[in-house]
ROMI-194756 format. One record per atom (N, C-alpha, C, CB): residue in three letters; x negated, y negated, z negated. Coordinates in steps of 0.02 Angstrom, whole numbers, plus 50000, padded with zeros to 5 digits. Glycine has a CB too. Layout:
// residues N
<"ALA"; <X; Y; Z>>
...
//
This chain:
// residues 118
<"MET"; <49360; 49079; 51556>>
<"MET"; <49372; 49038; 51615>>
<"MET"; <49307; 49002; 51633>>
<"MET"; <49431; 48988; 51602>>
<"ASN"; <49293; 49001; 51697>>
<"ASN"; <49233; 48965; 51719>>
<"ASN"; <49252; 48897; 51747>>
<"ASN"; <49194; 49007; 51771>>
<"ARG"; <49202; 48860; 51766>>
<"ARG"; <49212; 48791; 51790>>
<"ARG"; <49254; 48789; 51853>>
<"ARG"; <49144; 48757; 51803>>
<"ASP"; <49241; 48834; 51900>>
<"ASP"; <49279; 48835; 51963>>
<"ASP"; <49353; 48849; 51950>>
<"ASP"; <49250; 48887; 52011>>
<"GLU"; <49367; 48895; 51905>>
<"GLU"; <49436; 48910; 51887>>
<"GLU"; <49470; 48850; 51855>>
<"GLU"; <49439; 48971; 51840>>
<"PHE"; <49434; 48814; 51813>>
<"PHE"; <49462; 48755; 51782>>
<"PHE"; <49479; 48702; 51834>>
<"PHE"; <49413; 48727; 51730>>
<"ILE"; <49434; 48691; 51882>>
<"ILE"; <49446; 48642; 51935>>
<"ILE"; <49506; 48663; 51978>>
<"ILE"; <49383; 48633; 51979>>
<"ARG"; <49513; 48727; 51991>>
<"ARG"; <49570; 48752; 52030>>
<"ARG"; <49635; 48738; 51992>>
<"ARG"; <49563; 48827; 52044>>
<"ARG"; <49635; 48752; 51927>>
<"ARG"; <49695; 48739; 51886>>
<"ARG"; <49711; 48664; 51884>>
<"ARG"; <49685; 48765; 51815>>
<"LEU"; <49660; 48623; 51882>>
<"LEU"; <49672; 48551; 51882>>
<"LEU"; <49704; 48528; 51947>>
<"LEU"; <49605; 48514; 51870>>
<"ARG"; <49683; 48557; 52003>>
<"ARG"; <49713; 48540; 52068>>
<"ARG"; <49786; 48562; 52071>>
<"ARG"; <49673; 48573; 52125>>
<"VAL"; <49801; 48621; 52044>>
<"VAL"; <49870; 48645; 52042>>
<"VAL"; <49912; 48598; 51999>>
<"VAL"; <49874; 48717; 52015>>
<"PHE"; <49885; 48576; 51944>>
<"PHE"; <49920; 48530; 51900>>
<"PHE"; <49934; 48464; 51935>>
<"PHE"; <49880; 48517; 51836>>
<"ARG"; <49886; 48439; 51973>>
<"ARG"; <49895; 48376; 52010>>
<"ARG"; <49950; 48383; 52063>>
<"ARG"; <49829; 48355; 52043>>
<"ARG"; <49951; 48439; 52100>>
<"ARG"; <50004; 48450; 52149>>
<"ARG"; <50072; 48453; 52114>>
<"ARG"; <49991; 48515; 52188>>
<"GLY"; <50074; 48484; 52056>>
<"GLY"; <50136; 48487; 52019>>
<"GLY"; <50161; 48419; 51997>>
<"GLY"; <50128; 48531; 51959>>
<"GLU"; <50114; 48373; 51982>>
<"GLU"; <50134; 48305; 51965>>
<"GLU"; <50170; 48271; 52024>>
<"GLU"; <50073; 48264; 51945>>
<"HIS"; <50147; 48283; 52084>>
<"HIS"; <50179; 48254; 52143>>
<"HIS"; <50249; 48284; 52153>>
<"HIS"; <50136; 48265; 52205>>
<"VAL"; <50255; 48349; 52142>>
<"VAL"; <50321; 48381; 52148>>
<"VAL"; <50368; 48354; 52096>>
<"VAL"; <50314; 48458; 52142>>
<"ALA"; <50345; 48347; 52034>>
<"ALA"; <50387; 48320; 51980>>
<"ALA"; <50408; 48248; 51996>>
<"ALA"; <50350; 48322; 51913>>
<"LEU"; <50364; 48209; 52025>>
<"LEU"; <50380; 48141; 52044>>
<"LEU"; <50434; 48140; 52099>>
<"LEU"; <50317; 48104; 52067>>
<"ALA"; <50428; 48185; 52147>>
<"ALA"; <50477; 48188; 52201>>
<"ALA"; <50545; 48211; 52173>>
<"ALA"; <50454; 48236; 52256>>
<"ILE"; <50546; 48260; 52129>>
<"ILE"; <50608; 48283; 52099>>
<"ILE"; <50639; 48228; 52056>>
<"ILE"; <50596; 48347; 52056>>
<"GLY"; <50597; 48190; 52023>>
<"GLY"; <50622; 48135; 51982>>
<"GLY"; <50650; 48078; 52024>>
<"GLY"; <50568; 48110; 51938>>
<"ALA"; <50624; 48069; 52084>>
<"ALA"; <50646; 48012; 52126>>
<"ALA"; <50708; 48028; 52168>>
<"ALA"; <50590; 47992; 52172>>
<"LEU"; <50726; 48091; 52175>>
<"LEU"; <50784; 48109; 52216>>
<"LEU"; <50849; 48078; 52191>>
<"LEU"; <50791; 48184; 52218>>
<"PRO"; <50863; 48077; 52125>>
<"PRO"; <50925; 48044; 52104>>
<"PRO"; <50928; 47970; 52119>>
<"PRO"; <50934; 48054; 52030>>
<"LEU"; <50871; 47937; 52123>>
<"LEU"; <50871; 47866; 52142>>
<"LEU"; <50900; 47857; 52212>>
<"LEU"; <50800; 47837; 52139>>
<"LEU"; <50879; 47899; 52257>>
<"LEU"; <50905; 47895; 52325>>
<"LEU"; <50977; 47918; 52328>>
<"LEU"; <50862; 47937; 52372>>
<"GLY"; <50993; 47972; 52293>>
<"GLY"; <51061; 47999; 52294>>
<"GLY"; <51112; 47950; 52268>>
<"GLY"; <51064; 48063; 52254>>
<"ILE"; <51097; 47918; 52212>>
<"ILE"; <51145; 47870; 52184>>
<"ILE"; <51149; 47808; 52227>>
<"ILE"; <51125; 47852; 52112>>
<"TYR"; <51094; 47787; 52255>>
<"TYR"; <51095; 47729; 52299>>
<"TYR"; <51142; 47741; 52358>>
<"TYR"; <51024; 47712; 52325>>
<"PHE"; <51136; 47800; 52390>>
<"PHE"; <51179; 47815; 52447>>
<"PHE"; <51251; 47826; 52425>>
<"PHE"; <51154; 47876; 52484>>
<"ALA"; <51262; 47855; 52366>>
<"ALA"; <51331; 47867; 52343>>
<"ALA"; <51366; 47802; 52327>>
<"ALA"; <51330; 47913; 52281>>
<"VAL"; <51332; 47754; 52298>>
<"VAL"; <51363; 47690; 52281>>
<"VAL"; <51379; 47650; 52344>>
<"VAL"; <51316; 47649; 52235>>
<"HIS"; <51341; 47659; 52396>>
<"HIS"; <51352; 47621; 52457>>
<"HIS"; <51394; 47658; 52509>>
<"HIS"; <51286; 47601; 52487>>
<"THR"; <51426; 47711; 52489>>
<"THR"; <51470; 47746; 52535>>
<"THR"; <51543; 47729; 52519>>
<"THR"; <51459; 47823; 52531>>
<"ARG"; <51587; 47753; 52561>>
<"ARG"; <51658; 47736; 52553>>
<"ARG"; <51690; 47771; 52494>>
<"ARG"; <51695; 47752; 52615>>
<"TRP"; <51657; 47822; 52465>>
<"TRP"; <51689; 47859; 52411>>
<"TRP"; <51683; 47823; 52344>>
<"TRP"; <51659; 47928; 52405>>
<"LEU"; <51625; 47797; 52327>>
<"LEU"; <51615; 47766; 52263>>
<"LEU"; <51619; 47689; 52264>>
<"LEU"; <51550; 47786; 52235>>
<"LYS"; <51608; 47660; 52321>>
<"LYS"; <51607; 47587; 52324>>
<"LYS"; <51672; 47555; 52300>>
<"LYS"; <51592; 47564; 52395>>
<"PRO"; <51731; 47579; 52320>>
<"PRO"; <51793; 47548; 52295>>
<"PRO"; <51802; 47556; 52219>>
<"PRO"; <51853; 47578; 52330>>
<"LEU"; <51776; 47609; 52190>>
<"LEU"; <51785; 47620; 52118>>
<"LEU"; <51739; 47576; 52076>>
<"LEU"; <51772; 47692; 52102>>
<"LEU"; <51683; 47556; 52103>>
<"LEU"; <51632; 47522; 52063>>
<"LEU"; <51631; 47446; 52072>>
<"LEU"; <51566; 47550; 52079>>
<"GLN"; <51674; 47419; 52112>>
<"GLN"; <51672; 47347; 52124>>
<"GLN"; <51690; 47307; 52061>>
<"GLN"; <51718; 47328; 52181>>
<"ASP"; <51734; 47332; 52020>>
<"ASP"; <51755; 47296; 51960>>
<"ASP"; <51711; 47311; 51900>>
<"ASP"; <51827; 47312; 51943>>
<"HIS"; <51669; 47360; 51904>>
<"HIS"; <51628; 47382; 51848>>
<"HIS"; <51554; 47371; 51862>>
<"HIS"; <51642; 47457; 51832>>
<"LYS"; <51533; 47309; 51858>>
<"LYS"; <51464; 47292; 51875>>
<"LYS"; <51413; 47324; 51827>>
<"LYS"; <51456; 47216; 51873>>
<"HIS"; <51430; 47329; 51763>>
<"HIS"; <51384; 47360; 51715>>
<"HIS"; <51376; 47434; 51728>>
<"HIS"; <51408; 47348; 51643>>
<"LEU"; <51428; 47466; 51750>>
<"LEU"; <51424; 47537; 51767>>
<"LEU"; <51379; 47547; 51828>>
<"LEU"; <51494; 47566; 51780>>
<"VAL"; <51382; 47501; 51874>>
<"VAL"; <51339; 47505; 51933>>
<"VAL"; <51266; 47499; 51913>>
<"VAL"; <51358; 47450; 51984>>
<"VAL"; <51252; 47453; 51868>>
<"VAL"; <51183; 47445; 51844>>
<"VAL"; <51160; 47509; 51810>>
<"VAL"; <51177; 47385; 51796>>
<"ALA"; <51202; 47539; 51769>>
<"ALA"; <51184; 47601; 51735>>
<"ALA"; <51174; 47657; 51785>>
<"ALA"; <51237; 47621; 51684>>
<"LEU"; <51217; 47662; 51835>>
<"LEU"; <51211; 47715; 51884>>
<"LEU"; <51150; 47706; 51929>>
<"LEU"; <51272; 47718; 51927>>
<"MET"; <51135; 47645; 51948>>
<"MET"; <51082; 47635; 51997>>
<"MET"; <51013; 47625; 51967>>
<"MET"; <51099; 47577; 52039>>
<"ILE"; <51009; 47605; 51904>>
<"ILE"; <50944; 47590; 51876>>
<"ILE"; <50927; 47633; 51816>>
<"ILE"; <50941; 47517; 51856>>
<"VAL"; <50967; 47631; 51764>>
<"VAL"; <50949; 47662; 51701>>
<"VAL"; <50948; 47738; 51705>>
<"VAL"; <50998; 47641; 51647>>
<"LEU"; <51000; 47769; 51730>>
<"LEU"; <51003; 47842; 51731>>
<"LEU"; <50950; 47873; 51777>>
<"LEU"; <51072; 47864; 51753>>
<"PRO"; <50941; 47850; 51838>>
<"PRO"; <50889; 47880; 51880>>
<"PRO"; <50818; 47869; 51853>>
<"PRO"; <50893; 47852; 51949>>
<"LEU"; <50805; 47811; 51825>>
<"LEU"; <50738; 47799; 51798>>
<"LEU"; <50726; 47842; 51735>>
<"LEU"; <50728; 47725; 51781>>
<"ALA"; <50778; 47853; 51696>>
<"ALA"; <50771; 47898; 51638>>
<"ALA"; <50757; 47969; 51662>>
<"ALA"; <50835; 47897; 51594>>
<"TRP"; <50791; 47991; 51716>>
<"TRP"; <50778; 48057; 51744>>
<"TRP"; <50707; 48063; 51770>>
<"TRP"; <50829; 48072; 51800>>
<"LEU"; <50683; 48010; 51804>>
<"LEU"; <50615; 48010; 51829>>
<"LEU"; <50565; 48015; 51773>>
<"LEU"; <50603; 47946; 51870>>
<"LEU"; <50575; 47978; 51720>>
<"LEU"; <50530; 47981; 51662>>
<"LEU"; <50531; 48050; 51631>>
<"LEU"; <50551; 47928; 51610>>
<"LEU"; <50589; 48080; 51623>>
<"LEU"; <50593; 48147; 51594>>
<"LEU"; <50560; 48200; 51638>>
<"LEU"; <50666; 48166; 51582>>
<"ALA"; <50568; 48194; 51703>>
<"ALA"; <50537; 48243; 51749>>
<"ALA"; <50460; 48239; 51746>>
<"ALA"; <50561; 48231; 51821>>
<"VAL"; <50433; 48179; 51746>>
<"VAL"; <50360; 48172; 51746>>
<"VAL"; <50331; 48191; 51678>>
<"VAL"; <50341; 48099; 51763>>
<"ARG"; <50363; 48168; 51623>>
<"ARG"; <50338; 48185; 51557>>
<"ARG"; <50346; 48260; 51543>>
<"ARG"; <50375; 48144; 51503>>
<"GLY"; <50400; 48289; 51568>>
<"GLY"; <50410; 48360; 51559>>
<"GLY"; <50356; 48401; 51594>>
<"GLY"; <50478; 48381; 51585>>
<"TRP"; <50336; 48380; 51654>>
<"TRP"; <50282; 48415; 51688>>
<"TRP"; <50217; 48407; 51650>>
<"TRP"; <50275; 48390; 51760>>
<"LYS"; <50204; 48346; 51626>>
<"LYS"; <50141; 48336; 51588>>
<"LYS"; <50138; 48382; 51528>>
<"LYS"; <50136; 48262; 51565>>
<"ARG"; <50194; 48391; 51495>>
<"ARG"; <50194; 48430; 51434>>
<"ARG"; <50196; 48506; 51447>>
<"ARG"; <50253; 48411; 51391>>
<"PHE"; <50244; 48527; 51487>>
<"PHE"; <50254; 48598; 51497>>
<"PHE"; <50214; 48626; 51555>>
<"PHE"; <50327; 48613; 51507>>
<"GLY"; <50200; 48584; 51605>>
<"GLY"; <50160; 48606; 51662>>
<"GLY"; <50088; 48621; 51643>>
<"GLY"; <50161; 48553; 51715>>
<"ALA"; <50061; 48581; 51597>>
<"ALA"; <49992; 48594; 51575>>
<"ALA"; <49987; 48661; 51540>>
<"ALA"; <49968; 48538; 51528>>
<"ARG"; <50038; 48678; 51501>>
<"ARG"; <50038; 48742; 51467>>
<"ARG"; <50046; 48799; 51518>>
<"ARG"; <50094; 48745; 51414>>
<"TRP"; <50089; 48788; 51567>>
<"TRP"; <50102; 48840; 51617>>
<"TRP"; <50041; 48852; 51661>>
<"TRP"; <50162; 48819; 51660>>
<"VAL"; <50006; 48799; 51680>>
<"VAL"; <49946; 48806; 51723>>
<"VAL"; <49886; 48829; 51683>>
<"VAL"; <49931; 48739; 51757>>
<"GLY"; <49884; 48814; 51619>>
<"GLY"; <49828; 48834; 51577>>
<"GLY"; <49779; 48777; 51564>>
<"GLY"; <49792; 48891; 51608>>
<"LEU"; <49803; 48715; 51564>>
<"LEU"; <49761; 48658; 51551>>
<"LEU"; <49776; 48628; 51483>>
<"LEU"; <49770; 48605; 51606>>
<"GLN"; <49777; 48670; 51433>>
<"GLN"; <49789; 48649; 51365>>
<"GLN"; <49737; 48681; 51321>>
<"GLN"; <49862; 48667; 51342>>
<"CYS"; <49711; 48643; 51274>>
<"CYS"; <49660; 48669; 51228>>
<"CYS"; <49690; 48726; 51187>>
<"CYS"; <49634; 48613; 51181>>
<"THR"; <49652; 48779; 51180>>
<"THR"; <49676; 48837; 51143>>
<"THR"; <49678; 48825; 51068>>
<"THR"; <49633; 48897; 51158>>
<"GLN"; <49640; 48777; 51043>>
<"GLN"; <49638; 48764; 50971>>
<"GLN"; <49686; 48709; 50951>>
<"GLN"; <49567; 48745; 50951>>
<"CYS"; <49681; 48651; 50982>>
<"CYS"; <49722; 48593; 50959>>
<"CYS"; <49783; 48580; 51001>>
<"CYS"; <49679; 48531; 50958>>
<"GLY"; <49787; 48609; 51062>>
<"GLY"; <49846; 48601; 51105>>
<"GLY"; <49847; 48538; 51146>>
<"GLY"; <49906; 48603; 51063>>
<"GLN"; <49792; 48500; 51148>>
<"GLN"; <49791; 48439; 51187>>
<"GLN"; <49791; 48455; 51262>>
<"GLN"; <49729; 48397; 51169>>
<"VAL"; <49828; 48415; 51300>>
<"VAL"; <49831; 48423; 51372>>
<"VAL"; <49767; 48395; 51402>>
<"VAL"; <49894; 48387; 51402>>
<"LEU"; <49737; 48433; 51447>>
<"LEU"; <49673; 48414; 51478>>
<"LEU"; <49685; 48392; 51549>>
<"LEU"; <49622; 48473; 51476>>
<"ASP"; <49724; 48338; 51558>>
<"ASP"; <49740; 48315; 51625>>
<"ASP"; <49689; 48267; 51654>>
<"ASP"; <49807; 48283; 51625>>
<"GLU"; <49648; 48236; 51613>>
<"GLU"; <49596; 48190; 51637>>
<"GLU"; <49529; 48208; 51606>>
<"GLU"; <49615; 48117; 51620>>
<"PRO"; <49503; 48266; 51621>>
<"PRO"; <49439; 48283; 51590>>
<"PRO"; <49380; 48249; 51625>>
<"PRO"; <49429; 48359; 51591>>
<"ALA"; <49331; 48232; 51586>>
<"ALA"; <49269; 48207; 51614>>
<"ALA"; <49224; 48269; 51622>>
<"ALA"; <49235; 48152; 51567>>
<"LEU"; <49216; 48292; 51683>>
<"LEU"; <49178; 48353; 51695>>
<"LEU"; <49104; 48341; 51682>>
<"LEU"; <49190; 48378; 51766>>
<"PRO"; <49074; 48381; 51641>>
<"PRO"; <49002; 48375; 51629>>
<"PRO"; <48964; 48404; 51688>>
<"PRO"; <48982; 48412; 51563>>
<"PRO"; <48898; 48398; 51687>>
<"PRO"; <48858; 48429; 51741>>
<"PRO"; <48872; 48504; 51745>>
<"PRO"; <48783; 48416; 51728>>
<"PRO"; <48860; 48533; 51804>>
<"PRO"; <48877; 48604; 51814>>
<"PRO"; <48843; 48653; 51767>>
<"PRO"; <48862; 48623; 51883>>
<"ASP"; <48786; 48636; 51738>>
<"ASP"; <48752; 48683; 51694>>
<"ASP"; <48776; 48680; 51622>>
<"ASP"; <48677; 48670; 51697>>
<"LYS"; <48820; 48633; 51605>>
<"LYS"; <48845; 48626; 51537>>
<"LYS"; <48918; 48649; 51533>>
<"LYS"; <48838; 48553; 51512>>
<"ALA"; <48938; 48668; 51473>>
<"ALA"; <49006; 48692; 51463>>
<"ALA"; <49055; 48634; 51455>>
<"ALA"; <49009; 48737; 51400>>
<"LEU"; <49116; 48645; 51477>>
<"LEU"; <49169; 48595; 51469>>
<"LEU"; <49199; 48603; 51400>>
<"LEU"; <49223; 48603; 51524>>
<"ARG"; <49205; 48547; 51364>>
<"ARG"; <49231; 48548; 51295>>
<"ARG"; <49293; 48505; 51289>>
<"ARG"; <49178; 48525; 51245>>
<"CYS"; <49336; 48522; 51242>>
<"CYS"; <49396; 48483; 51227>>
<"CYS"; <49374; 48416; 51197>>
<"CYS"; <49444; 48521; 51178>>
<"PRO"; <49401; 48359; 51222>>
<"PRO"; <49381; 48295; 51195>>
<"PRO"; <49405; 48283; 51124>>
<"PRO"; <49406; 48240; 51239>>
<"ALA"; <49457; 48318; 51102>>
<"ALA"; <49485; 48307; 51036>>
<"ALA"; <49450; 48347; 50982>>
<"ALA"; <49559; 48323; 51036>>
<"CYS"; <49442; 48413; 50994>>
<"CYS"; <49415; 48456; 50941>>
<"CYS"; <49346; 48485; 50957>>
<"CYS"; <49463; 48512; 50927>>
<"GLY"; <49323; 48480; 51019>>
<"GLY"; <49257; 48505; 51037>>
<"GLY"; <49253; 48578; 51053>>
<"GLY"; <49211; 48491; 50982>>
<"THR"; <49309; 48612; 51060>>
<"THR"; <49310; 48683; 51077>>
<"THR"; <49285; 48693; 51148>>
<"THR"; <49381; 48712; 51069>>
<"GLU"; <49244; 48743; 51159>>
<"GLU"; <49220; 48758; 51226>>
<"GLU"; <49276; 48788; 51267>>
<"GLU"; <49159; 48806; 51224>>
<"LEU"; <49292; 48757; 51324>>
<"LEU"; <49348; 48779; 51365>>
<"LEU"; <49326; 48816; 51428>>
<"LEU"; <49389; 48720; 51384>>
<"ALA"; <49274; 48794; 51458>>
<"ALA"; <49250; 48825; 51520>>
<"ALA"; <49175; 48828; 51519>>
<"ALA"; <49276; 48788; 51582>>
<"THR"; <49148; 48884; 51540>>
<"THR"; <49076; 48891; 51543>>
<"THR"; <49049; 48851; 51602>>
<"THR"; <49055; 48964; 51548>>
<"GLY"; <48987; 48832; 51597>>
<"GLY"; <48958; 48791; 51650>>
<"GLY"; <48941; 48830; 51712>>
<"GLY"; <48897; 48758; 51624>>
<"ALA"; <48917; 48891; 51705>>
<"ALA"; <48896; 48930; 51763>>
<"ALA"; <48957; 48965; 51794>>
<"ALA"; <48842; 48981; 51744>>
<"ALA"; <48958; 48967; 51859>>
<"ALA"; <49012; 49002; 51894>>
<"ALA"; <48998; 49077; 51891>>
<"ALA"; <49020; 48978; 51968>>
<"THR"; <49049; 49117; 51882>>
<"THR"; <49039; 49189; 51879>>
<"THR"; <49047; 49217; 51949>>
<"THR"; <49090; 49222; 51830>>
<"LEU"; <49012; 49271; 51963>>
<"LEU"; <49017; 49304; 52028>>
<"LEU"; <49079; 49347; 52029>>
<"LEU"; <48954; 49347; 52043>>
<"ARG"; <49111; 49349; 52086>>
<"ARG"; <49172; 49389; 52093>>
<"ARG"; <49156; 49454; 52126>>
<"ARG"; <49225; 49352; 52133>>
//
């Protein structure tokens, strides 16, 4: 893998983070609208703790799972994981273009510095 390919994969990973965040936030809106409609509002007036669980705890847990899941499995799917130690390379400090990109944890060379001709 060369430097340009690594940067392309990093951009794909970043776009995926936004998608995971949107997917994680959808239940927040869905439950908010469901609680304030005529179907669930009469059922939940006597159960204040259930309303708190429905509107706050469960959607935020889903949001956390969606974002953490993308960080963990998305990096492997996109190819932003060290081949030796398995660390996710979501915030790499890119060296100058003439030097190779290395894993911050184990020092394995991940991307060559020079771009290859296609």
